[in-house]
C-alpha positions as CSV (number, residue, x, y, z in Angstrom):
1,M,0.0,0.0,0.0
2,H,1.3,3.4,-1.0
3,L,2.3,5.8,1.9
4,Q,-0.3,8.3,0.6
5,H,-3.1,5.8,1.2
6,L,-1.9,5.3,4.8
7,L,-1.5,9.0,5.6
8,L,-4.4,10.5,3.8
9,P,-7.2,9.1,6.0
10,L,-5.2,10.3,9.1
11,L,-4.9,13.8,7.7
12,L,-8.6,13.9,6.8
13,S,-9.6,12.6,10.2
14,L,-7.5,15.3,11.9
15,A,-9.2,17.9,9.6
16,S,-12.6,16.5,10.6
17,A,-11.8,16.8,14.3
18,S,-10.3,20.3,13.9
19,P,-11.1,22.1,10.6
20,L,-8.2,23.9,9.1
21,R,-7.7,27.6,9.9
22,R,-8.0,29.8,6.8
23,D,-4.9,31.7,7.8
24,A,-2.8,28.5,7.4
25,A,-1.6,27.1,4.1
26,P,-1.3,23.3,4.5
27,T,0.9,21.3,2.1
28,F,-0.5,18.3,0.3
29,A,2.4,16.2,-0.9
30,F,1.8,12.5,-1.6
31,G,3.9,9.8,-3.3
32,G,3.0,9.4,-6.9
33,D,1.8,13.0,-7.3
34,A,3.3,15.5,-9.6
35,P,5.3,18.2,-7.6
36,F,3.9,21.6,-6.8
37,T,6.0,24.4,-8.1
38,V,3.8,27.2,-6.7
39,A,4.1,28.1,-3.0
40,A,1.3,26.7,-0.8
41,A,0.4,30.2,0.4
42,S,-0.3,31.3,-3.1
43,L,-2.3,28.2,-3.9
44,A,-4.4,28.5,-0.8
45,A,-5.0,32.2,-1.4
46,S,-6.7,31.4,-4.8
47,L,-9.7,29.8,-3.1
48,T,-12.7,31.9,-2.2
49,C,-15.7,30.6,-0.2
50,P,-18.3,33.4,-0.4
51,N,-20.7,31.6,2.0
52,G,-18.1,30.3,4.4
53,N,-16.4,27.0,4.7
54,P,-18.3,23.9,3.5
55,S,-19.2,21.1,5.9
56,G,-20.9,17.8,6.1
57,S,-24.3,19.5,6.1
58,S,-23.3,21.8,3.2
59,P,-21.2,19.6,1.0
60,P,-18.3,21.3,-0.9
61,V,-18.3,22.1,-4.6
62,L,-15.1,23.5,-6.2
63,L,-15.7,25.8,-9.2
64,V,-13.0,26.2,-11.8
65,H,-13.3,29.0,-14.4
66,G,-12.0,29.1,-17.9
67,T,-9.9,31.2,-20.3
68,S,-9.8,35.1,-19.9
69,T,-12.0,35.4,-16.8
70,T,-11.9,35.0,-13.0
71,G,-13.7,32.9,-10.4
72,A,-15.9,35.7,-9.3
73,E,-16.9,36.8,-12.8
74,T,-17.8,33.2,-13.9
75,W,-19.5,31.9,-10.8
76,G,-20.1,34.6,-8.2
77,Q,-23.7,35.6,-9.1
78,G,-24.6,32.3,-10.8
79,Y,-23.6,28.9,-9.5
80,V,-22.6,30.2,-6.0
81,P,-26.1,31.3,-5.0
82,A,-27.9,28.6,-7.0
83,L,-25.9,25.8,-5.4
84,A,-26.4,27.4,-2.0
85,A,-30.1,27.3,-2.5
86,N,-29.8,23.5,-3.2
87,G,-27.7,22.8,0.0
88,F,-24.2,23.0,-1.4
89,A,-21.3,25.2,-0.3
90,A,-19.5,26.4,-3.4
91,C,-16.0,27.8,-3.4
92,Y,-14.2,29.1,-6.5
93,L,-10.6,29.4,-7.6
94,T,-9.1,32.5,-9.2
95,L,-6.4,31.3,-11.5
96,P,-3.3,33.4,-12.3
97,G,-3.3,35.7,-15.3
98,R,-7.0,35.1,-15.9
99,A,-6.1,31.5,-17.0
100,M,-4.2,32.8,-20.0
101,G,-0.8,31.5,-18.8
102,D,0.7,28.0,-18.6
103,M,-2.1,25.5,-18.0
104,Q,0.3,23.2,-16.2
105,I,0.7,25.9,-13.5
106,S,-3.0,26.5,-13.4
107,A,-3.6,22.8,-12.9
108,E,-1.6,23.0,-9.7
109,Y,-4.2,25.4,-8.3
110,V,-6.9,22.9,-9.2
111,A,-5.1,19.9,-7.6
112,Y,-4.3,21.9,-4.4
113,G,-7.8,23.4,-4.3
114,L,-9.5,20.0,-4.4
115,H,-7.4,18.9,-1.4
116,Y,-7.9,22.2,0.4
117,I,-11.6,22.6,0.1
118,S,-12.1,19.0,1.3
119,A,-9.9,19.6,4.3
120,L,-11.8,22.8,5.1
121,A,-15.0,20.8,5.0
122,G,-13.6,18.4,7.6
123,G,-12.6,15.7,5.2
124,V,-15.8,15.6,3.2
125,P,-15.0,14.7,-0.5
126,T,-15.7,17.6,-2.9
127,A,-17.4,17.8,-6.3
128,V,-15.8,20.0,-8.9
129,I,-17.6,21.9,-11.6
130,S,-15.5,23.5,-14.4
131,H,-16.2,25.7,-17.4
132,S,-14.2,25.6,-20.7
133,Q,-10.4,25.4,-20.0
134,G,-11.3,24.4,-16.4
135,G,-12.2,21.0,-17.9
136,P,-8.8,19.9,-19.1
137,L,-7.2,21.6,-16.1
138,T,-9.3,19.5,-13.8
139,Q,-8.6,16.3,-15.8
140,W,-4.9,17.1,-15.7
141,A,-5.0,17.5,-11.9
142,L,-6.9,14.2,-11.6
143,Q,-4.5,12.3,-13.8
144,F,-1.2,13.7,-12.5
145,W,-2.1,14.1,-8.8
146,P,-3.6,10.7,-8.1
147,S,-4.2,11.6,-4.4
148,V,-6.7,14.1,-5.6
149,R,-9.1,11.3,-6.7
150,T,-9.5,10.3,-3.0
151,V,-11.0,13.6,-2.1
152,T,-13.0,14.2,-5.2
153,S,-16.5,12.8,-5.4
154,S,-17.5,13.8,-8.9
155,F,-16.5,16.0,-11.8
156,I,-18.9,18.1,-13.9
157,A,-17.5,19.8,-17.0
158,L,-19.4,22.6,-18.8
159,S,-18.2,23.1,-22.4
160,P,-14.8,21.4,-21.9
161,D,-12.1,21.3,-24.6
162,F,-10.7,17.9,-23.9
163,A,-9.8,17.2,-27.5
164,G,-8.4,20.6,-28.6
165,I,-9.8,23.6,-30.3
166,K,-9.5,24.2,-34.0
167,L,-8.5,27.8,-33.6
168,G,-9.5,28.7,-37.2
169,D,-13.1,27.7,-36.4
170,S,-13.2,29.3,-33.0
171,D,-13.9,32.8,-31.8
172,L,-10.7,32.5,-29.8
173,A,-8.7,32.9,-33.0
174,A,-9.2,36.7,-32.8
175,I,-7.1,36.8,-29.6
176,C,-3.9,35.8,-31.5
177,I,-1.9,38.5,-33.3
178,G,0.1,37.0,-36.1
179,D,2.0,34.1,-34.6
180,L,1.6,35.3,-31.0
181,C,-1.0,33.7,-28.7
182,Q,-1.3,33.5,-25.0
183,A,0.2,30.3,-23.6
184,S,-3.1,28.6,-22.7
185,L,-4.4,29.2,-26.2
186,W,-1.4,27.3,-27.7
187,Q,-2.0,24.5,-25.2
188,Q,-5.8,24.3,-25.9
189,S,-5.2,24.1,-29.7
190,A,-5.7,20.8,-31.3
191,G,-2.5,18.8,-31.5
192,S,-0.7,20.7,-28.7
193,N,1.9,19.0,-26.6
194,F,-0.2,19.7,-23.5
195,L,-3.2,17.8,-24.9
196,S,-1.0,15.0,-26.3
197,A,0.3,14.5,-22.8
198,L,-3.2,14.6,-21.3
199,H,-4.3,11.9,-23.8
200,D,-1.2,9.8,-23.3
201,H,-1.5,9.4,-19.5
202,G,-4.7,7.5,-18.5
203,F,-7.2,9.8,-20.3
204,Q,-10.5,8.6,-19.0
205,A,-12.9,9.6,-16.2
206,Q,-10.9,9.3,-13.0
207,V,-13.9,10.0,-10.8
208,P,-17.6,9.9,-11.8
209,T,-17.9,12.5,-14.5
210,T,-20.5,14.3,-16.5
211,S,-19.6,16.4,-19.5
212,I,-22.2,19.0,-20.7
213,W,-21.9,20.7,-24.1
214,T,-23.9,22.9,-26.4
215,Q,-24.3,22.6,-30.2
216,S,-24.1,26.4,-30.6
217,D,-20.9,26.8,-28.6
218,G,-18.9,29.1,-31.0
219,V,-15.6,28.8,-29.0
220,V,-14.9,25.2,-28.3
221,S,-14.8,23.7,-31.8
222,P,-15.9,21.0,-32.5
223,P,-18.0,21.0,-29.3
224,E,-19.2,17.4,-29.2
225,D,-15.7,15.9,-29.8
226,N,-14.3,18.1,-27.1
227,A,-16.9,17.0,-24.6
228,S,-16.0,13.3,-25.1
229,L,-14.2,11.6,-22.2
230,P,-14.0,7.8,-22.0
231,S,-16.3,6.4,-19.2
232,A,-17.9,9.8,-18.6
233,T,-21.6,10.6,-19.1
234,V,-21.9,13.1,-22.0
235,V,-25.1,15.2,-22.6
236,S,-25.9,18.4,-24.5
237,V,-28.3,21.1,-23.4
238,Q,-30.2,20.4,-26.7
239,D,-30.9,16.9,-25.5
240,L,-33.2,18.5,-23.0
241,C,-34.2,21.6,-24.9
242,P,-34.0,21.1,-28.7
243,L,-33.1,24.2,-30.7
244,R,-31.9,26.0,-27.6
245,L,-29.3,28.6,-28.5
246,V,-26.7,28.9,-25.8
247,Q,-23.2,30.1,-26.6
248,H,-20.0,29.1,-24.8
249,V,-19.6,32.1,-22.5
250,F,-23.2,31.7,-21.2
251,M,-23.0,28.1,-20.2
252,P,-22.2,29.0,-16.5
253,I,-25.7,30.7,-16.3
254,D,-27.7,28.5,-18.6
255,A,-30.8,26.9,-16.9
256,A,-30.5,23.6,-18.9
257,A,-26.8,23.2,-18.2
258,F,-27.4,23.8,-14.5
259,A,-30.3,21.3,-14.4
260,F,-27.9,18.6,-15.7
261,A,-25.1,19.7,-13.4
262,L,-27.4,19.7,-10.3
263,D,-28.7,16.3,-11.2
264,A,-25.2,15.0,-11.5
265,L,-24.3,16.5,-8.1
266,Q,-27.3,14.8,-6.5
267,H,-26.7,11.4,-8.2
268,S,-23.0,10.5,-7.6
269,G,-21.7,12.4,-10.6
270,A,-23.8,11.0,-13.4
271,A,-26.5,13.2,-14.9
272,S,-29.6,11.5,-16.4
273,L,-31.7,12.9,-19.2
274,S,-34.7,10.9,-18.2
275,R,-34.5,12.4,-14.7
276,V,-34.0,15.9,-15.9
277,Q,-36.8,15.7,-18.4
278,S,-39.4,16.0,-15.6
279,Q,-38.2,19.7,-15.4
280,I,-38.4,20.4,-19.1
281,F,-41.1,23.1,-18.8
282,S,-39.6,24.9,-15.8
283,V,-36.1,24.8,-17.4
284,C,-36.4,25.2,-21.1
285,F,-38.5,28.4,-20.9
286,R,-35.8,30.1,-18.7
287,I,-32.5,31.6,-19.7
288,A,-30.7,31.6,-16.4
289,A,-31.2,28.9,-13.8
290,K,-33.5,29.5,-10.8
291,N,-31.8,31.1,-7.8
292,M,-29.0,32.7,-9.8
293,Q,-28.8,36.3,-8.7
294,I,-28.3,37.9,-12.1
295,N,-30.0,40.2,-14.6
296,V,-29.7,38.4,-17.9
297,A,-29.1,41.5,-20.0
298,T,-26.5,42.8,-17.6
299,Q,-24.8,39.4,-17.4
300,I,-24.6,39.1,-21.2
301,Q,-22.8,42.5,-21.4
302,S,-20.7,41.7,-18.4
303,S,-19.6,38.3,-19.8
304,L,-18.5,40.0,-23.0
305,D,-16.6,42.8,-21.1
306,D,-14.9,40.2,-18.9
307,A,-13.7,38.3,-22.0
308,I,-12.3,41.5,-23.5
309,D,-10.6,42.3,-20.2
310,G,-9.1,38.9,-20.2
311,F,-7.5,39.3,-23.5
312,I,-6.1,42.7,-22.5
313,L,-5.1,41.9,-18.9
314,G,-4.2,38.3,-19.1
315,S,-0.8,36.8,-19.5
316,P,1.4,38.1,-22.4
317,R,1.3,36.5,-25.9
318,V,4.1,34.1,-26.8
319,S,5.3,32.5,-30.0
320,Q,4.9,28.9,-28.9
321,E,3.4,26.8,-26.1
322,P,5.4,26.3,-22.9
323,A,7.5,23.2,-22.6
324,L,6.0,20.2,-20.9
325,M,6.9,19.6,-17.2
326,A,9.2,16.7,-16.5
327,Y,6.4,14.7,-14.9
328,A,4.3,14.8,-18.1
């Protein structure tokens, strides 16, 4: 038996007996895991729990945002209050450089965050919900930090790009200038070294996983191929609401996507179309999900402004993708 399997239950039991102080930055280093290159204090500081620490009565959900945005912009007025209304305590990460930099570094924040939120909850395993780039980041964390699987109950990915984006067919192409793109765009492009490494190291659902996509994505292209993950449940919002038009940036507020995500949370990570169909009239005639504290028109403009800010304020453009870490 690996040392990590002997030590992890002890650490979680200690956390349960005495929940971690938020002013402490614990280390999570287990045999078989990739090394962390970012200081624990920085990794811990990226986690925000707007409604306080999760617990056994309010199970944890880690929210991972995507390219060009932040945790608060993607989740603060949408999934955070909507999940709270359904009994879950959601915490979100804010990735460095608006997730425009090296995805291998961003994945460290996800791997650490999964351990940290579970420890803050007294050892309760956490679910994780991602949007866009957050999908491959979470999958990378699950594959290269095996200890993370022991504290992760389920993984729900909204519009993930597991296969790689064809930049010429994507709205993201406008971000690049000549042969200069941000690092994470190189890494999300079809055929990148990052994605090749992801697919070469146990690319399959490592925990119960549901992948949710939309036919009218516009950014993740092709969307259905990118949503595919072996052994995962894969559904589209149009499976529930035919002809529904929901673009990539609006998936984190979409009522149909949230219905699938909530169903997966409530059923061990596997969403079911037959279960969600009972809500078809209450879901398909809404834009945003119930209990989200947003004005739809304001949110649409805000999402577009946030994306523009990301392209301007995010990490600098580079001429090629970052080199793979030694562990990959």
